C-alpha positions as CSV (number, residue, x, y, z in Angstrom):
1,X,99.1,-136.8,52.9
2,X,101.8,-135.4,55.3
3,X,101.2,-132.4,57.5
4,X,103.8,-130.4,55.6
5,X,102.1,-131.1,52.3
6,X,98.7,-130.1,53.7
7,X,100.2,-126.9,55.0
8,X,101.6,-126.0,51.6
9,X,98.2,-126.6,50.0
10,X,96.4,-124.5,52.7
11,X,98.9,-121.6,52.4
12,X,98.6,-121.4,48.6
13,X,94.8,-121.7,48.7
14,X,94.6,-118.9,51.3
15,X,96.8,-116.7,49.1
16,X,94.5,-117.4,46.2
17,X,91.5,-116.4,48.3
18,X,93.0,-113.0,49.1
19,X,94.1,-112.4,45.5
20,X,90.5,-112.7,44.2
21,X,88.6,-109.5,45.0
22,X,86.0,-108.9,42.4
23,X,82.5,-107.7,43.2
24,X,79.3,-107.4,41.1
25,X,79.6,-103.6,40.8
26,X,82.9,-104.0,39.0
27,X,81.4,-106.1,36.3
28,X,78.6,-103.5,35.7
29,X,81.0,-100.4,35.9
30,X,83.4,-101.9,33.4
31,X,80.8,-103.2,31.0
32,X,81.7,-106.8,31.4
33,X,79.2,-109.3,30.1
34,X,79.4,-111.7,33.1
35,X,78.6,-115.2,32.0
36,X,78.3,-113.9,28.4
37,X,75.0,-112.4,29.4
38,X,73.6,-108.9,28.7
39,X,72.2,-106.7,31.5
40,X,68.6,-108.0,30.7
41,X,69.8,-111.6,31.1
42,X,69.8,-112.5,27.5
43,X,72.8,-114.2,25.9
44,X,75.5,-112.2,24.1
45,X,75.4,-113.0,20.4
46,X,78.7,-114.7,19.5
47,X,77.9,-116.8,16.4
48,X,75.4,-117.9,13.8
49,X,73.7,-121.3,13.5
50,X,70.8,-123.0,11.7
51,X,70.7,-126.1,13.8
52,X,68.6,-125.3,16.9
53,X,66.6,-122.2,17.8
54,X,65.4,-121.5,21.4
55,X,62.5,-119.0,21.9
56,X,61.8,-117.9,25.4
57,X,60.6,-114.3,25.1
58,X,59.6,-111.6,22.6
59,X,61.1,-108.1,22.0
60,X,58.9,-105.1,21.1
61,X,60.0,-102.3,18.7
62,X,61.8,-100.5,21.6
63,X,63.9,-103.6,22.4
64,X,62.0,-104.4,25.6
65,X,61.6,-108.1,26.6
66,X,58.2,-109.7,27.1
67,X,57.5,-113.2,28.5
68,X,56.3,-115.8,25.9
69,X,55.5,-119.5,25.8
70,X,58.7,-121.4,25.1
71,X,59.4,-122.9,21.7
72,X,62.3,-125.1,20.5
73,X,63.1,-125.7,16.9
74,X,65.3,-128.4,15.3
75,X,66.4,-127.2,11.8
76,X,63.1,-125.1,11.8
77,X,60.8,-127.9,12.9
78,X,59.0,-127.5,16.2
79,X,60.2,-130.1,18.7
80,X,56.6,-130.7,19.8
81,X,55.7,-131.6,16.2
82,X,58.5,-134.1,16.0
83,X,57.6,-135.8,19.3
84,X,53.9,-136.0,18.6
85,X,54.5,-137.3,15.1
86,X,56.6,-140.2,16.5
87,X,53.9,-140.9,19.1
88,X,51.1,-140.8,16.7
89,X,52.8,-143.2,14.3
90,X,53.9,-145.5,17.1
91,X,57.5,-145.5,16.0
92,X,60.9,-144.6,17.4
93,X,62.0,-141.1,16.3
94,X,65.4,-140.5,17.8
95,X,67.3,-141.8,14.7
96,X,65.1,-139.6,12.5
97,X,66.0,-136.5,14.6
98,X,69.7,-137.5,14.5
99,X,69.6,-137.5,10.7
100,X,67.7,-134.1,10.7
101,X,70.2,-132.4,13.1
102,X,73.3,-133.9,11.5
103,X,72.3,-133.4,7.8
104,X,69.8,-130.6,7.9
105,X,67.0,-132.5,6.3
106,X,64.4,-135.1,7.3
107,X,65.1,-138.5,5.8
108,X,62.7,-140.5,3.7
109,X,62.0,-144.1,4.6
110,X,64.9,-145.6,2.7
111,X,67.4,-143.0,4.1
112,X,66.2,-143.6,7.6
113,X,66.5,-147.3,7.3
114,X,70.0,-147.1,5.9
115,X,71.0,-144.7,8.7
116,X,69.5,-146.9,11.4
117,X,71.4,-149.9,10.0
118,X,74.6,-147.9,10.0
119,X,74.1,-146.9,13.6
120,X,73.4,-150.5,14.7
121,X,76.5,-151.7,12.8
122,X,78.6,-149.2,14.7
123,X,77.2,-149.9,18.1
124,X,79.6,-152.7,19.1
125,X,82.8,-151.6,20.7
126,X,86.4,-152.6,19.9
127,X,87.3,-155.4,22.3
128,X,90.1,-153.2,23.7
129,X,87.6,-150.5,24.6
130,X,85.3,-153.0,26.3
131,X,88.3,-154.3,28.3
132,X,89.3,-150.7,29.1
133,X,85.8,-150.0,30.6
134,X,85.8,-153.3,32.6
135,X,89.2,-152.4,34.0
136,X,88.3,-148.8,34.9
137,X,87.8,-148.0,38.6
138,X,85.5,-145.1,39.4
139,X,82.0,-144.2,40.5
140,X,81.2,-141.6,38.0
141,X,80.0,-142.8,34.6
142,X,80.4,-139.3,33.0
143,X,84.1,-139.5,33.7
144,X,84.3,-143.1,32.3
145,X,82.4,-141.9,29.2
146,X,84.9,-139.0,28.7
147,X,87.9,-141.3,29.1
148,X,86.4,-143.9,26.7
149,X,85.7,-141.2,24.1
150,X,89.3,-140.1,24.3
151,X,90.4,-143.7,23.8
152,X,88.3,-143.9,20.6
153,X,90.9,-141.6,19.0
154,X,93.4,-144.4,19.2
155,X,91.3,-146.7,17.2
156,X,90.3,-144.2,14.5
157,X,92.3,-144.6,11.3
158,X,91.9,-140.9,10.5
159,X,91.3,-139.1,13.8
160,X,92.5,-135.6,12.9
161,X,90.8,-135.2,9.5
162,X,88.2,-132.4,9.6
163,X,86.7,-132.9,6.1
164,X,82.9,-133.0,6.0
165,X,82.9,-136.7,5.1
166,X,85.2,-137.6,8.0
167,X,83.4,-135.4,10.5
168,X,80.1,-137.1,9.5
169,X,81.7,-140.6,9.9
170,X,82.9,-139.7,13.3
171,X,79.6,-138.2,14.3
172,X,77.7,-141.4,13.4
173,X,80.3,-143.5,15.3
174,X,79.9,-141.5,18.4
175,X,76.0,-141.5,18.3
176,X,76.3,-145.3,17.9
177,X,78.8,-146.0,20.6
178,X,77.6,-143.7,23.5
179,X,74.7,-146.1,24.5
180,X,77.1,-149.1,24.5
181,X,79.8,-147.3,26.6
182,X,77.3,-146.0,29.1
183,X,75.5,-149.4,29.5
184,X,78.8,-151.3,29.9
185,X,80.1,-148.7,32.3
186,X,77.1,-148.9,34.6
187,X,77.1,-152.7,34.6
188,X,80.8,-152.6,35.6
189,X,80.0,-150.1,38.3
190,X,77.2,-152.3,39.6
191,X,79.6,-155.3,39.6
192,X,82.3,-153.4,41.5
193,X,80.1,-151.6,44.1
194,X,77.3,-154.1,44.7
195,X,79.0,-157.4,43.9
196,X,76.5,-158.2,41.2
197,X,77.2,-160.5,38.2
198,X,79.0,-158.6,35.3
199,X,76.7,-158.7,32.3
200,X,78.0,-157.6,28.9
201,X,75.1,-157.7,26.5
202,X,75.9,-157.1,22.9
203,X,73.7,-154.6,20.9
204,X,71.0,-156.3,18.8
205,X,70.6,-155.7,15.1
206,X,66.9,-155.2,15.0
207,X,66.5,-152.8,17.9
208,X,66.4,-149.0,18.0
209,X,68.9,-147.0,20.0
210,X,66.5,-146.6,22.9
211,X,65.6,-150.4,22.9
212,X,69.3,-151.4,22.6
213,X,70.3,-149.1,25.5
214,X,67.6,-150.6,27.8
215,X,68.6,-154.1,26.6
216,X,72.3,-153.6,27.2
217,X,71.6,-151.9,30.6
218,X,69.1,-154.4,32.1
219,X,68.3,-157.2,29.6
220,X,64.8,-157.9,28.4
221,X,63.2,-156.3,31.5
222,X,61.5,-153.4,29.8
223,X,58.1,-152.8,28.2
224,X,57.4,-151.3,24.7
225,X,56.0,-148.2,26.3
226,X,59.2,-147.8,28.4
227,X,61.4,-148.0,25.2
228,X,59.1,-145.5,23.5
229,X,59.3,-143.1,26.4
230,X,63.1,-143.3,26.5
231,X,63.2,-142.6,22.7
232,X,61.0,-139.5,23.1
233,X,63.1,-138.3,26.0
234,X,66.2,-138.6,23.8
235,X,64.5,-136.5,21.1
236,X,63.7,-133.8,23.6
237,X,67.2,-133.5,24.9
238,X,69.1,-133.9,21.6
239,X,69.7,-130.2,20.9
240,X,69.3,-126.8,22.5
241,X,71.0,-124.2,20.4
242,X,74.7,-123.2,20.3
243,X,74.7,-121.1,23.5
244,X,74.1,-123.8,26.1
245,X,77.3,-124.5,28.1
246,X,78.3,-127.9,26.8
247,X,77.5,-127.1,23.2
248,X,79.4,-123.8,23.4
249,X,82.3,-125.8,24.9
250,X,82.3,-128.1,21.9
251,X,82.2,-125.1,19.5
252,X,85.0,-123.3,21.4
253,X,87.3,-126.3,21.3
254,X,86.4,-127.1,17.7
255,X,87.3,-123.6,16.7
256,X,90.8,-124.4,17.9
257,X,91.0,-127.2,15.3
258,X,91.3,-130.0,17.8
259,X,90.1,-133.5,17.0
260,X,86.5,-134.6,17.4
261,X,87.2,-136.9,20.5
262,X,89.0,-134.1,22.5
263,X,86.2,-131.7,21.7
264,X,83.4,-134.1,22.7
265,X,85.2,-135.1,25.9
266,X,85.3,-131.4,26.8
267,X,81.5,-131.2,26.2
268,X,81.0,-134.2,28.5
269,X,82.9,-132.5,31.2
270,X,80.7,-129.4,30.9
271,X,77.4,-131.4,30.9
272,X,78.5,-133.2,34.0
273,X,78.3,-129.9,36.0
274,X,75.4,-129.6,38.6
275,X,74.4,-126.3,37.0
276,X,74.0,-127.9,33.6
277,X,73.2,-131.6,32.8
278,X,74.0,-132.8,36.3
279,X,71.1,-130.7,37.6
280,X,68.8,-133.7,36.9
281,X,70.5,-135.6,39.8
282,X,70.0,-132.6,42.1
283,X,66.3,-132.4,41.2
284,X,65.8,-136.1,41.9
285,X,67.6,-135.8,45.3
286,X,65.4,-132.8,46.2
287,X,62.2,-134.5,45.2
288,X,63.0,-137.5,47.3
289,X,63.8,-135.2,50.3
290,X,60.4,-133.4,49.8
291,X,58.5,-136.7,49.5
292,X,59.8,-137.7,52.9
293,X,59.6,-134.3,54.5
294,X,55.9,-133.6,53.5
295,X,53.6,-135.9,55.3
296,X,50.5,-135.0,53.2
297,X,51.2,-134.5,49.5
298,X,47.9,-132.7,49.0
299,X,48.5,-130.1,51.7
300,X,49.5,-127.0,49.7
301,X,50.4,-124.9,52.7
302,X,52.8,-127.6,54.0
303,X,54.4,-127.9,50.5
304,X,54.8,-124.1,50.4
305,X,56.4,-124.1,53.8
306,X,59.0,-126.8,52.9
307,X,59.8,-125.0,49.7
308,X,60.3,-121.7,51.5
309,X,62.7,-123.4,53.9
310,X,64.7,-124.6,50.8
311,X,64.8,-121.0,49.3
312,X,65.8,-119.7,52.8
313,X,68.8,-122.1,52.7
314,X,67.5,-123.8,55.9
315,X,66.9,-127.3,54.4
316,X,67.9,-129.8,51.8
317,X,71.4,-128.9,50.6
318,X,71.1,-125.3,52.0
319,X,72.0,-123.8,48.6
320,X,68.8,-121.7,48.4
321,X,67.9,-123.3,45.1
322,X,64.8,-125.2,44.1
323,X,66.3,-127.3,41.4
324,X,64.4,-127.7,38.2
325,X,62.8,-124.3,38.5
326,X,64.0,-121.4,36.3
327,X,65.8,-121.1,33.1
328,X,68.2,-118.6,31.5
329,X,66.1,-118.2,28.3
330,X,62.6,-119.6,28.9
331,X,60.0,-117.4,30.8
332,X,56.4,-118.7,30.7
333,X,57.3,-122.3,29.8
334,X,60.1,-124.7,28.8
335,X,58.7,-126.7,25.8
336,X,60.9,-129.7,26.8
337,X,59.4,-129.7,30.3
338,X,55.9,-129.5,28.9
339,X,56.6,-132.5,26.6
340,X,58.2,-134.5,29.4
341,X,55.3,-133.7,31.7
342,X,53.0,-135.4,29.1
343,X,55.3,-138.4,28.9
344,X,55.6,-138.7,32.6
345,X,51.8,-138.7,33.0
346,X,51.4,-141.6,30.5
347,X,54.1,-143.6,32.1
348,X,52.9,-142.9,35.6
349,X,49.5,-144.4,34.6
350,X,51.1,-147.6,33.4
351,X,53.1,-147.9,36.6
352,X,50.3,-147.0,39.0
353,X,52.0,-143.9,40.3
354,X,49.4,-141.3,39.5
355,X,49.4,-139.9,43.0
356,X,53.2,-139.2,42.8
357,X,52.7,-137.6,39.4
358,X,49.9,-135.3,40.8
359,X,52.3,-134.3,43.7
360,X,54.9,-133.3,41.2
361,X,52.5,-131.2,39.3
362,X,51.4,-129.5,42.5
363,X,55.0,-129.0,43.5
364,X,55.9,-127.4,40.2
365,X,53.0,-124.9,40.4
366,X,53.8,-123.9,44.0
367,X,57.5,-123.8,43.5
368,X,57.2,-121.2,40.8
369,X,55.1,-119.0,43.1
370,X,57.6,-119.4,46.0
371,X,60.6,-118.5,43.9
372,X,58.8,-115.5,42.3
373,X,57.7,-114.2,45.7
374,X,60.8,-114.8,47.8
375,X,63.4,-113.7,45.2
376,X,61.5,-110.7,43.9
377,X,61.6,-111.9,40.4
378,X,60.1,-109.5,37.9
379,X,60.0,-112.0,35.0
380,X,58.1,-115.3,35.3
381,X,59.9,-118.5,36.1
382,X,59.1,-121.9,34.7
383,X,60.0,-125.5,35.4
384,X,62.9,-126.6,33.2
385,X,63.7,-129.9,31.4
386,X,65.3,-131.4,34.5
387,X,62.1,-131.2,36.6
388,X,60.4,-134.3,35.2
389,X,63.3,-136.1,33.6
390,X,64.5,-137.8,36.8
391,X,61.0,-139.0,37.6
392,X,60.7,-140.5,34.1
393,X,64.1,-142.2,34.5
394,X,62.8,-143.7,37.8
395,X,59.6,-144.9,36.1
396,X,61.8,-146.5,33.4
397,X,63.7,-148.4,36.2
398,X,66.9,-146.6,35.2
399,X,69.5,-146.1,38.0
400,X,70.4,-142.5,39.0
401,X,74.1,-143.2,38.0
402,X,73.1,-143.0,34.4
403,X,70.7,-140.0,34.5
404,X,73.2,-137.5,33.2
405,X,75.0,-140.0,30.9
406,X,71.6,-140.5,29.2
407,X,71.5,-136.7,28.7
408,X,74.9,-137.0,27.0
409,X,73.7,-140.0,24.9
410,X,71.0,-137.7,23.5
411,X,73.0,-134.5,23.3
412,X,75.9,-136.1,21.4
413,X,73.8,-135.5,18.3
414,X,73.6,-131.8,18.9
415,X,77.2,-131.5,19.9
416,X,78.4,-133.2,16.6
417,X,76.0,-131.1,14.5
418,X,77.4,-127.9,16.0
419,X,81.0,-129.0,15.8
420,X,80.5,-129.8,12.1
421,X,78.9,-126.5,11.5
422,X,81.7,-124.6,13.4
423,X,84.4,-126.3,11.3
424,X,82.8,-126.3,7.9
425,X,80.8,-123.1,7.8
426,X,82.1,-120.5,10.3
427,X,85.4,-119.6,8.7
428,X,87.6,-121.6,10.9
429,X,88.2,-118.7,13.2
430,X,89.2,-119.5,16.8
431,X,86.7,-118.3,19.4
432,X,88.6,-115.9,21.7
433,X,86.7,-113.5,24.0
434,X,88.5,-111.1,26.3
435,X,88.9,-110.7,30.1
436,X,89.4,-107.3,31.6
437,X,92.5,-107.1,33.9
438,X,91.5,-105.2,37.0
439,X,94.5,-105.3,39.4
440,X,95.4,-101.7,39.7
441,X,98.7,-102.2,41.6
442,X,102.0,-102.9,39.9
443,X,104.1,-104.6,42.6
444,X,107.9,-104.2,42.5
445,X,109.8,-107.4,41.8
446,X,111.6,-108.7,45.0
447,X,114.5,-111.2,44.6
448,X,113.6,-114.5,46.1
449,X,116.3,-114.2,48.8
450,X,114.6,-111.1,50.2
451,X,111.0,-112.3,50.2
452,X,109.4,-113.1,53.5
């Protein structure tokens, strides 16, 4: 870039900096719900849904908030009940949860078998999409996923039809194709960056979504327990109410009447953010830093000291954040984190990494104390879903480049369910909140010849 071009960019960005002059007091004084949050931190109600329900606190008769153990419900079913049922029966449950979220009802055996067969039939990609992924340059699979989803519009014979039947067809296609796109994109990335052989493995007709993903990603190098653990992780991350950032993004874009592929690509862009789905990568990086920085993993005072340095902004990425600790809704516990903690313990025993798992539990407990003490929190903080997910991915032998894409592979079910609900049952009214204009000056227009 030439010096002149750099100067123009610098000058415009400097002008932008001086034109932004809001402060926290303005938001409070003008009654603006910053981040669509109320003063007590709860979310502003903007819609109705019967897909997912997130419980993180209780209100008394006077409207005061009290901490509570977290609960997450899919269509009224406790997520813990769904996970434990799949574990107890030694079967894969993600397809069952997909039917539940998309249709509103649990399938019987025949319905589940038919849905699973339909998913497997739809997993292969159009050869042109496969070629497109192979030809793409880039190091971020979330971006490749978004571009590939947009390309699916081209091959859809009826892409703009928003009838219930067509929306369901598109939903099943996306749930089916996400694992294939992500696995192929990683293998292409591995080929380009590491010079490894390019492996394009076709999905197998008798495997579950979790098994097929691991097979397409790394061949037959996975155990039955690893496949079961990935399946349960997909269940836990499939849905989280209409207010989370990526799902709300899907609902906002859907309310405009846009096509499914454009709306889902927008959701992918939101989930990629480090304050949303991309947080699992930040947690993983932080954990590796702490493992190296703490010489004795059983020394609680040393752990507390290192965590205080992070909160003080003196170490790690100097953001002052302990990633994986705290949530916008949950107070005493995040039910997804509790379930993943169980799964991580089982997998750690198989892999002989119990010491590392014990360190993470110790880290979680002390981190909650440090954040509460140093930031003066009046409400409890808990570990969130991202705290253990990266550790589980590592135990599964999954590369970090696909941590967040796997989150998308799971959440596509919830996104589609919310899009379908928005278009079919919410009156087709565009979502349009307001922003308060605060510039009190009305500058006089100066002709361009007289500007300096």
